[in-house]
DSSP file (Angstrom, degrees, kcal/mol; ACC not computed):
  #  RESIDUE AA STRUCTURE BP1 BP2  ACC     N-H-->O    O-->H-N    N-H-->O    O-->H-N    TCO  KAPPA ALPHA  PHI   PSI    X-CA   Y-CA   Z-CA
    1    1 A A     >        0   0    0      0, 0.0     4,-2.2     0, 0.0     5,-0.2   0.000 360.0 360.0 360.0 -38.4  -19.8   17.3   -2.3
    2    2 A W  H  >  +     0   0    0      2,-0.2     4,-2.2     1,-0.2     5,-0.2   0.914 360.0  48.0 -67.5 -41.2  -16.9   14.9   -1.8
    3    3 A V  H  > S+     0   0    0      2,-0.2     4,-2.3     1,-0.2    -1,-0.2   0.921 112.2  48.9 -64.8 -43.0  -18.0   12.8   -4.8
    4    4 A S  H  > S+     0   0    0      1,-0.2     4,-2.7     2,-0.2     8,-0.3   0.881 111.5  49.9 -66.2 -35.9  -18.3   15.8   -7.0
    5    5 A M  H  < S+     0   0    0     -4,-2.2     4,-0.3     2,-0.2    -1,-0.2   0.879 110.4  50.7 -67.3 -36.5  -14.9   17.1   -5.9
    6    6 A R  H  < S+     0   0    0     -4,-2.2    -2,-0.2     2,-0.2     3,-0.2   0.898 114.6  43.6 -67.1 -39.2  -13.4   13.7   -6.7
    7    7 A E  H  < S-     0   0    0     -4,-2.3     2,-0.3     1,-0.2    -2,-0.2   0.955 140.1 -13.3 -71.7 -49.9  -14.9   13.7  -10.1
    8    8 A D     X  -     0   0    0     -4,-2.7     4,-2.1    -5,-0.2    -1,-0.2  -0.778  54.6-167.5-158.6 106.7  -14.1   17.3  -11.1
    9    9 A E  H  > S+     0   0    0     -4,-0.3     4,-2.1    -2,-0.3     5,-0.1   0.873  91.3  51.7 -66.6 -38.5  -13.0   19.9   -8.6
   10   10 A L  H  > S+     0   0    0      2,-0.2     4,-2.1     1,-0.2    -1,-0.2   0.910 111.1  47.3 -66.2 -42.1  -13.5   22.8  -10.9
   11   11 A A  H  > S+     0   0    0      2,-0.2     4,-1.6     1,-0.2    -2,-0.2   0.881 110.5  52.6 -66.9 -37.5  -17.1   21.8  -11.8
   12   12 A A  H  <>S+     0   0    0     -4,-2.1     5,-2.5    -8,-0.3     4,-0.2   0.906 109.7  48.9 -63.7 -40.6  -17.9   21.2   -8.1
   13   13 A N  H ><5S+     0   0    0     -4,-2.1     3,-1.2     1,-0.2    -2,-0.2   0.892 109.7  52.0 -64.1 -39.6  -16.7   24.7   -7.3
   14   14 A A  H 3<5S+     0   0    0     -4,-2.1    -1,-0.2     1,-0.3    -2,-0.2   0.796 105.4  55.9 -67.3 -28.4  -18.8   26.1  -10.2
   15   15 A M  T 3<5S-     0   0    0     -4,-1.6    -1,-0.3    -5,-0.1    -2,-0.2   0.431 128.1 -95.1 -85.5   1.3  -21.9   24.4   -8.8
   16   16 A G  T < 5S+     0   0    0     -3,-1.2     2,-0.4     1,-0.3    -3,-0.2   0.525  73.7 145.9 103.3   5.6  -21.4   26.1   -5.4
   17   17 A V      < -     0   0    0     -5,-2.5     2,-1.3    -6,-0.2    -1,-0.3  -0.653  51.5-130.2 -77.9 126.8  -19.5   23.5   -3.4
   18   18 A D     >  -     0   0    0     -2,-0.4     4,-2.4     1,-0.2     5,-0.2  -0.659  26.4-170.3 -76.7  98.8  -17.1   25.3   -1.0
   19   19 A V  H  > S+     0   0    0     -2,-1.3     4,-2.5     1,-0.2     5,-0.2   0.891  79.1  48.6 -64.4 -44.0  -14.0   23.2   -2.0
   20   20 A V  H  > S+     0   0    0      1,-0.2     4,-2.4     2,-0.2    -1,-0.2   0.935 113.9  46.1 -63.4 -46.7  -11.7   24.5    0.8
   21   21 A R  H  > S+     0   0    0      1,-0.2     4,-2.2     2,-0.2    -2,-0.2   0.894 113.6  49.5 -63.8 -40.1  -14.3   23.9    3.5
   22   22 A T  H  X S+     0   0    0     -4,-2.4     4,-2.1     2,-0.2    -1,-0.2   0.890 111.3  48.6 -68.5 -39.7  -15.2   20.4    2.2
   23   23 A K  H  X S+     0   0    0     -4,-2.5     4,-2.3     2,-0.2    -2,-0.2   0.907 111.7  49.9 -66.0 -40.6  -11.5   19.4    2.0
   24   24 A L  H  X S+     0   0    0     -4,-2.4     4,-2.6    -5,-0.2    -2,-0.2   0.889 109.2  52.1 -64.1 -38.5  -11.0   20.6    5.5
   25   25 A L  H  X S+     0   0    0     -4,-2.2     4,-2.5     2,-0.2    -2,-0.2   0.907 109.5  49.3 -63.4 -42.0  -14.0   18.7    6.7
   26   26 A A  H  X S+     0   0    0     -4,-2.1     4,-2.3     2,-0.2    -2,-0.2   0.904 112.1  48.7 -63.4 -40.9  -12.6   15.5    5.1
   27   27 A F  H  X S+     0   0    0     -4,-2.3     4,-2.5     2,-0.2    -2,-0.2   0.910 111.5  49.6 -64.5 -42.1   -9.2   16.1    6.8
   28   28 A I  H  X S+     0   0    0     -4,-2.6     4,-2.3     2,-0.2    -2,-0.2   0.914 111.9  47.4 -64.3 -43.5  -10.9   16.7   10.2
   29   29 A I  H  X S+     0   0    0     -4,-2.5     4,-2.3     2,-0.2     5,-0.2   0.910 112.9  49.2 -65.8 -41.7  -13.0   13.5    9.9
   30   30 A G  H  X S+     0   0    0     -4,-2.3     4,-2.1     1,-0.2    -2,-0.2   0.906 112.4  47.7 -62.9 -41.6   -9.9   11.5    8.8
   31   31 A A  H  X S+     0   0    0     -4,-2.5     4,-2.4     2,-0.2    -2,-0.2   0.868 110.1  53.8 -66.6 -36.1   -7.9   12.8   11.7
   32   32 A M  H  X S+     0   0    0     -4,-2.3     4,-2.4     2,-0.2    -2,-0.2   0.940 110.6  44.7 -63.8 -47.6  -10.7   12.1   14.1
   33   33 A F  H  X S+     0   0    0     -4,-2.3     4,-2.6     1,-0.2    -1,-0.2   0.875 112.6  52.5 -65.4 -35.9  -11.0    8.5   13.1
   34   34 A S  H  X S+     0   0    0     -4,-2.1     4,-2.6    -5,-0.2    -1,-0.2   0.912 109.5  49.5 -64.7 -41.1   -7.2    8.2   13.2
   35   35 A G  H  X S+     0   0    0     -4,-2.4     4,-2.3     2,-0.2    -2,-0.2   0.912 111.7  48.1 -63.2 -43.1   -7.2    9.6   16.8
   36   36 A F  H  X S+     0   0    0     -4,-2.4     4,-2.5     2,-0.2     5,-0.2   0.933 113.1  47.7 -61.8 -45.9   -9.9    7.1   17.9
   37   37 A A  H  X S+     0   0    0     -4,-2.6     4,-2.6     1,-0.2    -2,-0.2   0.900 111.8  50.4 -63.6 -40.3   -8.0    4.2   16.3
   38   38 A G  H  X S+     0   0    0     -4,-2.6     4,-2.6     2,-0.2    -1,-0.2   0.890 110.2  50.3 -64.6 -38.9   -4.8    5.4   18.0
   39   39 A G  H  X S+     0   0    0     -4,-2.3     4,-2.0     2,-0.2    -2,-0.2   0.916 112.6  45.9 -64.6 -43.3   -6.5    5.6   21.3
   40   40 A F  H  X S+     0   0    0     -4,-2.5     4,-1.6     2,-0.2    -2,-0.2   0.910 113.8  49.4 -65.2 -41.1   -8.0    2.1   21.0
   41   41 A Y  H  X S+     0   0    0     -4,-2.6     4,-2.5     1,-0.2     5,-0.3   0.908 110.0  51.2 -64.7 -41.3   -4.6    0.7   19.8
   42   42 A A  H  X S+     0   0    0     -4,-2.6     4,-1.7     1,-0.2    -1,-0.2   0.895 110.8  47.8 -64.1 -39.7   -2.8    2.4   22.8
   43   43 A S  H  < S+     0   0    0     -4,-2.0    -1,-0.2     1,-0.2    -2,-0.2   0.797 112.5  51.2 -71.0 -25.9   -5.3    0.9   25.3
   44   44 A Y  H  < S+     0   0    0     -4,-1.6    -2,-0.2    -5,-0.2    -1,-0.2   0.919 120.5  30.4 -75.5 -45.0   -4.9   -2.5   23.6
   45   45 A V  H  < S-     0   0    0     -4,-2.5    -2,-0.2    -5,-0.1    -3,-0.2   0.595  93.2-141.9 -93.7 -11.2   -1.0   -2.7   23.7
   46   46 A S  S  < S+     0   0    0     -4,-1.7     2,-0.3    -5,-0.3    -3,-0.1   0.265  77.0  57.0  71.7 -10.8   -0.6   -0.5   26.8
   47   47 A F        -     0   0    0     -5,-0.0     2,-0.4     2,-0.0    -2,-0.0  -0.969  60.7-171.8-153.1 133.8    2.5    1.2   25.5
   48   48 A I        +     0   0    0     -2,-0.3    -6,-0.0     3,-0.0     3,-0.0  -0.981   9.3 166.2-129.0 139.7    3.1    3.3   22.3
   49   49 A E    >   -     0   0    0     -2,-0.4     3,-1.9     1,-0.0     4,-0.3  -0.934  50.3-102.9-140.2 163.5    6.4    4.6   20.9
   50   50 A P  G >  S+     0   0    0      0, 0.0     3,-1.5     0, 0.0    -1,-0.0   0.809 117.5  65.5 -60.4 -28.4    7.2    6.1   17.5
   51   51 A G  G 3  S+     0   0    0      1,-0.3     3,-0.2     3,-0.1    -3,-0.0   0.656  85.5  73.5 -67.6 -14.4    8.9    2.8   16.5
   52   52 A S  G <  S+     0   0    0     -3,-1.9     2,-0.7     1,-0.2    -1,-0.3   0.713  93.3  56.6 -70.1 -18.8    5.5    1.1   16.7
   53   53 A F  S <  S-     0   0    0     -3,-1.5    -1,-0.2    -4,-0.3     2,-0.1  -0.770  79.2-172.7-118.4  84.4    4.5    2.8   13.5
   54   54 A A    >>  -     0   0    0     -2,-0.7     4,-1.0    -3,-0.2     3,-0.5  -0.367  31.5-122.9 -79.8 156.6    7.0    1.9   10.8
   55   55 A F  H 3> S+     0   0    0      1,-0.2     4,-2.1     2,-0.2     5,-0.2   0.841 107.7  62.9 -66.5 -35.2    7.2    3.4    7.4
   56   56 A D  H 3> S+     0   0    0      1,-0.2     4,-2.1     2,-0.2    -1,-0.2   0.798  98.1  56.5 -65.9 -26.7    6.9    0.1    5.6
   57   57 A I  H <> S+     0   0    0     -3,-0.5     4,-2.4     2,-0.2    -1,-0.2   0.911 107.3  48.7 -67.8 -41.1    3.4   -0.4    7.1
   58   58 A S  H  X S+     0   0    0     -4,-1.0     4,-2.4     1,-0.2    -2,-0.2   0.906 112.2  48.2 -63.7 -41.6    2.3    2.8    5.6
   59   59 A V  H  X S+     0   0    0     -4,-2.1     4,-2.4     2,-0.2    -1,-0.2   0.899 111.3  50.9 -65.8 -40.1    3.7    1.9    2.2
   60   60 A T  H  X S+     0   0    0     -4,-2.1     4,-2.0     2,-0.2    -2,-0.2   0.926 112.2  45.6 -64.0 -45.5    2.0   -1.6    2.4
   61   61 A V  H  X S+     0   0    0     -4,-2.4     4,-2.1     2,-0.2    -2,-0.2   0.905 113.0  50.7 -65.4 -41.1   -1.4   -0.1    3.2
   62   62 A L  H  X S+     0   0    0     -4,-2.4     4,-2.7     1,-0.2     5,-0.3   0.898 109.0  51.6 -63.6 -39.8   -1.1    2.5    0.5
   63   63 A A  H  X S+     0   0    0     -4,-2.4     4,-2.4     1,-0.2     5,-0.3   0.886 108.1  52.9 -63.8 -38.0   -0.2   -0.2   -2.0
   64   64 A M  H  X S+     0   0    0     -4,-2.0     4,-1.9     2,-0.2     5,-0.2   0.937 113.4  42.4 -60.6 -46.9   -3.2   -2.2   -1.0
   65   65 A V  H  X S+     0   0    0     -4,-2.1     4,-2.5     2,-0.2    -2,-0.2   0.929 117.5  44.4 -69.1 -46.1   -5.6    0.8   -1.6
   66   66 A I  H  < S+     0   0    0     -4,-2.7     4,-0.2     1,-0.2    -1,-0.2   0.886 113.3  51.2 -68.7 -38.9   -4.0    2.0   -4.8
   67   67 A L  H  < S+     0   0    0     -4,-2.4    81,-2.3    -5,-0.3    -1,-0.2   0.928 116.9  38.8 -64.3 -44.9   -3.7   -1.5   -6.3
   68   68 A G  H  < S-     0   0    0     -4,-1.9    81,-2.6    -5,-0.3     8,-0.2   0.904 121.7 -96.4 -73.6 -41.8   -7.4   -2.3   -5.6
   69   69 A G    ><  -     0   0    0     -4,-2.5     3,-0.9    -5,-0.2     7,-0.2   0.026  29.8-104.4 125.4 125.2   -8.9    1.1   -6.4
   70   70 A T  T 3  S+     0   0    0      1,-0.2    81,-0.5    -4,-0.2     3,-0.1  -0.452 101.3  28.5 -76.3 149.2   -9.8    4.0   -4.3
   71   71 A G  T 3  S+     0   0    0     -2,-0.1     2,-0.4     1,-0.1    81,-0.2   0.626 102.5  92.1  80.3  13.9  -13.5    4.6   -3.6
   72   72 A N    <>  -     0   0    0     -3,-0.9     4,-2.0    79,-0.1     5,-0.2  -0.929  57.2-161.1-145.1 114.5  -14.4    1.0   -3.9
   73   73 A I  H  > S+     0   0    0     -2,-0.4     4,-2.4     1,-0.2     5,-0.2   0.895  94.8  52.7 -64.0 -41.4  -14.5   -1.4   -0.9
   74   74 A T  H  > S+     0   0    0      1,-0.2     4,-2.3     2,-0.2    -1,-0.2   0.905 110.0  48.9 -61.6 -41.9  -14.3   -4.5   -3.1
   75   75 A G  H  > S+     0   0    0     74,-0.2     4,-2.7     2,-0.2    -1,-0.2   0.892 110.4  50.1 -65.6 -39.8  -11.3   -3.2   -4.9
   76   76 A V  H  X S+     0   0    0     -4,-2.0     4,-2.6    -7,-0.2    -2,-0.2   0.893 110.7  49.9 -66.7 -39.1   -9.5   -2.4   -1.6
   77   77 A I  H  X S+     0   0    0     -4,-2.4     4,-2.3     2,-0.2    -2,-0.2   0.919 112.3  47.7 -64.6 -42.6  -10.2   -5.9   -0.3
   78   78 A L  H  X S+     0   0    0     -4,-2.3     4,-2.5     2,-0.2    -2,-0.2   0.917 112.3  49.3 -63.1 -43.1   -8.8   -7.4   -3.5
   79   79 A G  H  X S+     0   0    0     -4,-2.7     4,-2.5     2,-0.2    -2,-0.2   0.895 110.9  50.1 -62.5 -40.5   -5.8   -5.1   -3.3
   80   80 A A  H  X S+     0   0    0     -4,-2.6     4,-2.3     2,-0.2     5,-0.2   0.906 111.1  49.3 -64.3 -41.6   -5.2   -6.1    0.3
   81   81 A F  H  X S+     0   0    0     -4,-2.3     4,-2.3     2,-0.2    -2,-0.2   0.934 112.8  46.6 -63.0 -46.1   -5.5   -9.8   -0.6
   82   82 A I  H  X S+     0   0    0     -4,-2.5     4,-2.4     1,-0.2    -2,-0.2   0.921 113.6  47.9 -63.8 -44.6   -3.0   -9.5   -3.5
   83   83 A V  H  X S+     0   0    0     -4,-2.5     4,-2.6     1,-0.2    -1,-0.2   0.902 112.6  48.6 -65.8 -40.2   -0.5   -7.5   -1.4
   84   84 A R  H  X S+     0   0    0     -4,-2.3     4,-3.1     2,-0.2     5,-0.4   0.889 110.9  50.5 -67.6 -37.7   -0.6   -9.9    1.5
   85   85 A V  H  X>S+     0   0    0     -4,-2.3     4,-2.4    -5,-0.2     5,-1.8   0.927 112.9  46.5 -64.3 -42.6   -0.2  -12.9   -0.8
   86   86 A I  I  <>S+     0   0    0     -4,-2.4     5,-2.5     3,-0.2     6,-0.3   0.928 116.5  45.9 -61.8 -43.7    2.8  -11.2   -2.4
   87   87 A D  I  <5S+     0   0    0     -4,-2.6    -2,-0.2    -5,-0.2    -1,-0.2   0.922 123.9  29.5 -67.2 -46.1    4.2  -10.4    1.1
   88   88 A L  I  <5S+     0   0    0     -4,-3.1    -3,-0.2    -5,-0.1    -2,-0.2   0.826 134.8  17.5 -88.5 -33.0    3.6  -13.7    2.8
   89   89 A V  I  X5S+     0   0    0     -4,-2.4     4,-2.4    -5,-0.4     5,-0.2   0.872 122.3  43.6-107.2 -56.6    3.9  -16.3    0.0
   90   90 A V  I  ><S+     0   0    0     -5,-1.8     4,-2.6     1,-0.2     5,-0.2   0.921 115.6  46.2 -66.0 -46.7    5.6  -14.9   -3.2
   91   91 A L  H  ><S+     0   0    0     -5,-2.5     4,-2.0    -6,-0.2    -1,-0.2   0.874 113.7  49.6 -65.8 -35.8    8.5  -13.1   -1.5
   92   92 A E  H  > S+     0   0    0     -6,-0.3     4,-2.1     2,-0.2    -1,-0.2   0.913 113.0  46.3 -68.2 -42.0    9.2  -16.0    0.8
   93   93 A R  H  X S+     0   0    0     -4,-2.4     4,-2.5     2,-0.2    -2,-0.2   0.898 112.1  51.3 -65.6 -39.7    9.3  -18.4   -2.1
   94   94 A L  H  X S+     0   0    0     -4,-2.6     4,-2.7    -5,-0.2     5,-0.2   0.884 108.4  52.2 -64.0 -38.5   11.5  -16.0   -4.1
   95   95 A K  H  X S+     0   0    0     -4,-2.0     4,-2.5     2,-0.2    -2,-0.2   0.923 110.7  47.1 -62.6 -44.6   13.9  -15.8   -1.2
   96   96 A Q  H  X S+     0   0    0     -4,-2.1     4,-2.3     2,-0.2    -2,-0.2   0.902 113.2  49.2 -64.1 -40.6   14.1  -19.6   -1.0
   97   97 A L  H  X S+     0   0    0     -4,-2.5     4,-2.3     2,-0.2    -2,-0.2   0.930 112.8  46.0 -64.2 -46.5   14.7  -19.8   -4.8
   98   98 A I  H  X S+     0   0    0     -4,-2.7     4,-2.8     1,-0.2     5,-0.2   0.910 113.1  49.9 -65.0 -41.8   17.4  -17.1   -4.8
   99   99 A N  H  X S+     0   0    0     -4,-2.5     4,-2.2    -5,-0.2    -1,-0.2   0.897 110.9  50.1 -63.6 -39.3   19.1  -18.7   -1.8
  100  100 A G  H  X S+     0   0    0     -4,-2.3     4,-1.9    -5,-0.2    -2,-0.2   0.914 113.6  44.8 -64.3 -42.5   19.1  -22.1   -3.5
  101  101 A V  H  X S+     0   0    0     -4,-2.3     4,-2.5     2,-0.2     5,-0.5   0.928 114.3  48.0 -67.8 -45.2   20.5  -20.8   -6.7
  102  102 A T  H  X>S+     0   0    0     -4,-2.8     5,-1.9     1,-0.2     4,-1.3   0.878 112.3  49.4 -66.2 -36.2   23.2  -18.7   -5.0
  103  103 A E  H  <5S+     0   0    0     -4,-2.2    -1,-0.2    -5,-0.2    -2,-0.2   0.899 117.0  40.4 -68.8 -39.5   24.3  -21.6   -2.8
  104  104 A S  H  <5S+     0   0    0     -4,-1.9    -2,-0.2    -5,-0.2    -1,-0.2   0.842 129.1  27.3 -79.4 -31.5   24.5  -24.0   -5.6
  105  105 A V  H  <5S+     0   0    0     -4,-2.5    -3,-0.2    -5,-0.2     4,-0.2   0.905 131.8  23.7 -95.8 -51.0   26.1  -21.7   -8.2
  106  106 A F  T  <5S+     0   0    0     -4,-1.3     3,-0.5    -5,-0.5    -3,-0.2   0.830 119.7  48.5 -91.7 -33.8   28.1  -19.0   -6.4
  107  107 A F  S   <S+     0   0    0     -5,-1.9     3,-0.3     1,-0.2    -1,-0.2   0.391  79.1  95.6 -94.5   4.9   29.0  -20.4   -3.0
  108  108 A S  S    S+     0   0    0      1,-0.2    -1,-0.2    -6,-0.2    -2,-0.1   0.847  98.9  28.2 -65.5 -32.2   30.4  -23.8   -4.0
  109  109 A G  S    S+     0   0    0     -3,-0.5     2,-0.5    -4,-0.2    -1,-0.2   0.443  95.7 104.4-108.0  -0.5   34.0  -22.6   -4.0
  110  110 A I        +     0   0    0     -3,-0.3    -4,-0.0    -4,-0.2    -3,-0.0  -0.702  38.3 177.5 -88.2 127.7   33.8  -19.8   -1.4
  111  111 A Q        +     0   0    0     -2,-0.5    -1,-0.1     5,-0.0    -4,-0.0   0.602  52.9  96.3-101.6 -14.9   35.3  -20.6    2.0
  112  112 A N     >  -     0   0    0      1,-0.2     4,-1.7     2,-0.0     3,-0.2  -0.681  56.1-163.0 -82.1 112.8   34.8  -17.3    3.7
  113  113 A P  H  > S+     0   0    0      0, 0.0     4,-2.3     0, 0.0    -1,-0.2   0.811  88.0  57.8 -67.9 -28.8   31.5  -17.4    5.8
  114  114 A A  H  > S+     0   0    0      2,-0.2     4,-2.1     1,-0.2     5,-0.1   0.899 107.3  47.5 -67.0 -39.5   31.3  -13.6    6.2
  115  115 A L  H  > S+     0   0    0      2,-0.2     4,-2.3    -3,-0.2     5,-0.2   0.892 111.2  51.2 -66.9 -39.9   31.3  -13.2    2.4
  116  116 A V  H  X S+     0   0    0     -4,-1.7     4,-2.1     1,-0.2    -2,-0.2   0.919 111.2  47.8 -62.4 -43.8   28.6  -15.9    2.0
  117  117 A Q  H  X S+     0   0    0     -4,-2.3     4,-2.0     2,-0.2    -2,-0.2   0.881 110.2  52.8 -65.7 -37.9   26.5  -14.2    4.6
  118  118 A F  H  X S+     0   0    0     -4,-2.1     4,-1.7     2,-0.2    -2,-0.2   0.929 110.8  45.7 -62.9 -46.3   26.9  -10.8    2.9
  119  119 A V  H  X S+     0   0    0     -4,-2.3     4,-1.9     1,-0.2    -1,-0.2   0.875 111.4  53.1 -67.1 -36.6   25.8  -12.2   -0.5
  120  120 A Q  H  < S+     0   0    0     -4,-2.1    -1,-0.2     1,-0.2     4,-0.2   0.877 107.3  51.6 -65.3 -36.6   22.8  -14.0    1.1
  121  121 A S  H >< S+     0   0    0     -4,-2.0     3,-0.7     1,-0.2    -1,-0.2   0.851 110.0  49.4 -69.3 -32.5   21.7  -10.7    2.8
  122  122 A I  H 3< S+     0   0    0     -4,-1.7    -1,-0.2     1,-0.2    -2,-0.2   0.867 110.8  50.2 -69.9 -35.7   21.9   -8.9   -0.6
  123  123 A A  T 3< S+     0   0    0     -4,-1.9     2,-0.7    -5,-0.1    -1,-0.2   0.361  78.5 121.5 -86.1   5.9   19.8  -11.7   -2.2
  124  124 A D    X   -     0   0    0     -3,-0.7     3,-0.8    -4,-0.2     4,-0.4  -0.607  45.7-166.0 -74.7 110.5   17.1  -11.6    0.5
  125  125 A A  G >  S+     0   0    0     -2,-0.7     3,-1.1     1,-0.2    -1,-0.2   0.796  83.3  61.9 -69.6 -29.7   13.9  -10.8   -1.4
  126  126 A T  G >  S+     0   0    0      1,-0.2     3,-1.1   -35,-0.2    -1,-0.2   0.746  93.9  64.0 -70.2 -21.0   11.9  -10.0    1.7
  127  127 A A  G <  S+     0   0    0     -3,-0.8     3,-0.3     1,-0.2    -1,-0.2   0.714  98.8  55.3 -72.2 -19.3   14.3   -7.1    2.4
  128  128 A Y  G <> S+     0   0    0     -3,-1.1     4,-2.4    -4,-0.4    -1,-0.2   0.095  72.9 113.2 -99.2  21.7   13.1   -5.4   -0.8
  129  129 A K  H <> S+     0   0    0     -3,-1.1     4,-2.6     1,-0.2     5,-0.2   0.919  76.6  47.5 -61.1 -47.2    9.4   -5.5    0.1
  130  130 A V  H  > S+     0   0    0     -3,-0.3     4,-2.3     1,-0.2    -1,-0.2   0.893 112.4  50.2 -64.5 -39.2    9.1   -1.7    0.4
  131  131 A M  H  > S+     0   0    0      2,-0.2     4,-2.1     1,-0.2    -1,-0.2   0.907 111.2  49.2 -65.1 -40.6   10.8   -1.2   -2.9
  132  132 A L  H  X S+     0   0    0     -4,-2.4     4,-2.1     2,-0.2    -2,-0.2   0.919 112.8  46.1 -64.8 -43.8    8.5   -3.8   -4.6
  133  133 A F  H  X S+     0   0    0     -4,-2.6     4,-2.2     2,-0.2    -1,-0.2   0.856 111.3  52.7 -69.7 -33.4    5.4   -2.2   -3.1
  134  134 A G  H  X S+     0   0    0     -4,-2.3     4,-2.3    -5,-0.2    -1,-0.2   0.888 108.6  50.7 -63.8 -38.9    6.7    1.3   -4.1
  135  135 A L  H  X S+     0   0    0     -4,-2.1     4,-2.6     2,-0.2     5,-0.2   0.888 108.3  52.1 -64.9 -39.8    7.2   -0.1   -7.7
  136  136 A I  H  X S+     0   0    0     -4,-2.1     4,-2.7     2,-0.2     5,-0.2   0.918 109.4  50.8 -60.5 -43.4    3.6   -1.4   -7.6
  137  137 A L  H  X S+     0   0    0     -4,-2.2     4,-2.3     2,-0.2    -2,-0.2   0.932 112.1  45.5 -59.9 -47.0    2.4    2.1   -6.6
  138  138 A V  H  X S+     0   0    0     -4,-2.3     4,-1.6     2,-0.2    -2,-0.2   0.924 115.0  46.9 -65.2 -44.3    4.3    3.8   -9.4
  139  139 A I  H  X S+     0   0    0     -4,-2.6     4,-3.3     1,-0.2     5,-0.5   0.924 113.6  47.8 -64.4 -44.7    3.2    1.3  -12.1
  140  140 A M  H  X S+     0   0    0     -4,-2.7     4,-1.4     1,-0.2     7,-0.3   0.901 112.1  49.0 -65.8 -39.4   -0.4    1.4  -11.0
  141  141 A M  H  < S+     0   0    0     -4,-2.3    -1,-0.2    -5,-0.2    -2,-0.2   0.802 118.8  40.5 -70.1 -26.6   -0.5    5.2  -10.9
  142  142 A K  H  < S+     0   0    0     -4,-1.6    -2,-0.2    -5,-0.2    -1,-0.2   0.900 127.8  27.8 -84.6 -44.8    1.1    5.4  -14.4
  143  143 A V  H  < S+     0   0    0     -4,-3.3    -3,-0.2     1,-0.2    -2,-0.2   0.921 139.3   5.8 -87.2 -48.2   -0.8    2.5  -16.1
  144  144 A R    ><  +     0   0    0     -4,-1.4     3,-1.8    -5,-0.5    -1,-0.2  -0.680  60.9 175.9-141.6  81.6   -4.2    2.3  -14.3
  145  145 A P  T 3  S+     0   0    0      0, 0.0    -1,-0.1     0, 0.0    -4,-0.1   0.715  79.2  62.5 -65.4 -20.3   -4.7    5.1  -11.8
  146  146 A Q  T 3  S-     0   0    0      1,-0.2     5,-0.3   -77,-0.1     3,-0.1   0.548 107.9-125.7 -82.0  -5.3   -8.3    4.0  -11.0
  147  147 A G    <   -     0   0    0     -3,-1.8    -1,-0.2    -7,-0.3   -79,-0.2  -0.259  37.1 -57.8  91.5-179.4   -7.0    0.6   -9.7
  148  148 A L  S    S+     0   0    0    -81,-2.3   -79,-0.2     1,-0.3    -1,-0.2   0.891 135.6  29.3 -68.3 -39.7   -7.9   -3.0  -10.6
  149  149 A I  S    S-     0   0    0    -81,-2.6    -1,-0.3   -82,-0.2   -74,-0.2  -0.887  90.3-151.4-120.7  97.6  -11.6   -2.4   -9.7
  150  150 A P        -     0   0    0      0, 0.0    -3,-0.1     0, 0.0     2,-0.1  -0.278  22.8-100.8 -70.6 154.8  -12.4    1.3  -10.3
  151  151 A A        -     0   0    0    -81,-0.5     2,-0.5    -5,-0.3   -79,-0.1  -0.421  40.5-104.3 -70.4 147.9  -15.2    3.0   -8.4
  152  152 A E        -     0   0    0    -81,-0.2    -1,-0.1    -2,-0.1     2,-0.1  -0.624  39.2-139.8 -75.6 124.0  -18.5    3.5  -10.2
  153  153 A T     >  -     0   0    0     -2,-0.5     4,-1.8     1,-0.1     5,-0.1  -0.305  21.8-107.4 -81.0 168.1  -18.8    7.1  -11.3
  154  154 A A  H  > S+     0   0    0      1,-0.2     4,-1.9     2,-0.2     5,-0.1   0.856 119.3  56.0 -64.5 -35.0  -21.9    9.1  -11.1
  155  155 A A  H  > S+     0   0    0      1,-0.2     4,-1.4     2,-0.2    -1,-0.2   0.895 107.8  48.3 -65.1 -39.2  -22.4    8.9  -14.9
  156  156 A Q  H  > S+     0   0    0      1,-0.2     4,-1.1     2,-0.2    -1,-0.2   0.860 109.3  53.2 -68.7 -34.3  -22.3    5.1  -14.8
  157  157 A K  H  < S+     0   0    0     -4,-1.8    -2,-0.2     1,-0.2    -1,-0.2   0.874 106.8  52.3 -67.0 -36.7  -24.8    5.1  -11.9
  158  158 A R  H  < S+     0   0    0     -4,-1.9    -1,-0.2     1,-0.2    -2,-0.2   0.834 106.1  54.4 -68.5 -31.9  -27.3    7.3  -13.9
  159  159 A K  H  <        0   0    0     -4,-1.4    -1,-0.2     1,-0.2    -2,-0.2   0.816 360.0 360.0 -70.5 -30.0  -27.1    4.9  -16.9
  160  160 A A     <        0   0    0     -4,-1.1    -1,-0.2    -3,-0.2    -2,-0.2   0.464 360.0 360.0 -78.0 360.0  -28.0    1.9  -14.8
């Protein structure tokens, strides 16, 4: 029922799938697993507060899933790998490059250390991580909504 709803909700409804009940069941199962994971996480760290769950983590995980392709484990793993490489390697190298350029070009004649620190904070590429991942989300949803590795549809499975 979930696959048929993902492919075509109207056709699933016409074939007798109770769409509202199936969506509620999916929501309940997702909430149940989230509750279990939260309980395990709370017992692991011994203390939980709202600050433990930052917005940028949600955006990063969503970018991983959308980039790789929903409904496909291989695609999600590929999306997670690409996003982590961008996060850990590319953004750090970009930060070093921007800092090197700004120090050699812009800061050679500036004597005010507060102004130098302000410009360096603006040029920090890692501070724009959430914006970059949001941009990835928008581009992927506009250009290729099925992700880099799309899920195999039922029609493709029947042909094989």
